[in-house]
Each structure stands twice: as structure tokens, then as C-alpha cells.
N, C-alpha and C positions, 0 to 999 in steps of 0.2 A: 514572450517568455512562456514556457510550458507549465502546466499545472503539475502538482506533485501529490502523491499519496504515500504516507509512511506507515510502516508496520513496526510497532514498538511495544515493549513490555509495560503494562500499566497495572500495578498491583499484582494480583495472581493471574491476570488474563493478558492476552495479546490484543492490541487495538490497532485498527486501521484509521488513520486520521488524514483527511483531505487538507491540503495546505491552507493556511489562514484560519483554520478552525481549532478550537480547543477541545470540543466534544468529539468523541469517537464516532465514526460513521458505522463501525461494527466492532464487536468484541468476540474473542474466541478463546477456547481453553488451550489450544496448542498454537505454536508459531506457524506450523505447516498449514493449518486451516486458515489462519489469518492471511498468510502469503498467497494461497490459492485464490481467495476472494479478492484481495487487492490486485493481484496480477490480472485477473479477468477484467476488472474495472479499468485498470491502467491500459490494457490492450484495447478495450472497446473505445475509450475516450482519448487515447493518445497521450496519457500522462507519463510522468517519470515515477518510478516506484523505488523507494529507498527502504531497505530492510535493516533494522538495528538488532544487535545482539542484546542479551540480558544486561550486560555491563554498560550498555549505552554507546558502544562503538559501532561504526557502520560495517555491516556484513556484506552488503551487496547493493548495487545501484543499477537499475535497468531503465532504459528509455524506449518508449513504444510510439509508433506512428498510429494515428486513429485508423480503425478498421472502416473500410468503405463497403457499402452494400451494392452489389452489382445487380442491375435490373435487366 
């Protein structure tokens, strides 16, 4: 089962939350800033990234394979 990071509205900010956690791994003033940070982490680690709208409905789901470093 792959890990997941979600981008969701929390109060006046947008939060990125790693699955299984209640606390935010990062918070941002705009949804776009939060999405960029979460997308980078999801791509690096091979996570699924779920983006929610303000109203709590799912806007987008992306699944990434982990990046591998070539030597």
C-alpha cells in the first residue's frame, strides 16, 4: 500500500498532511504553494497526492513512482 499526502484547507491556511498523521507537515497561505510542496515530496518519495477543494470535495488525485538516483 502506497503512502499518501493530502492538501486540505485548515482554517485560513492550506495544509499538507502525511497519511496517518493529524498534524500538518507544512502550512501555506495559498493552495498553489501547498500543492507545489506536496507534489515535490510525493514525486521524491513515490506517494499518492490527494488535493481537496475548500468545500472538502476531492479536486485531484495523482500517484507517483519514487524517483531513483542514477550513479
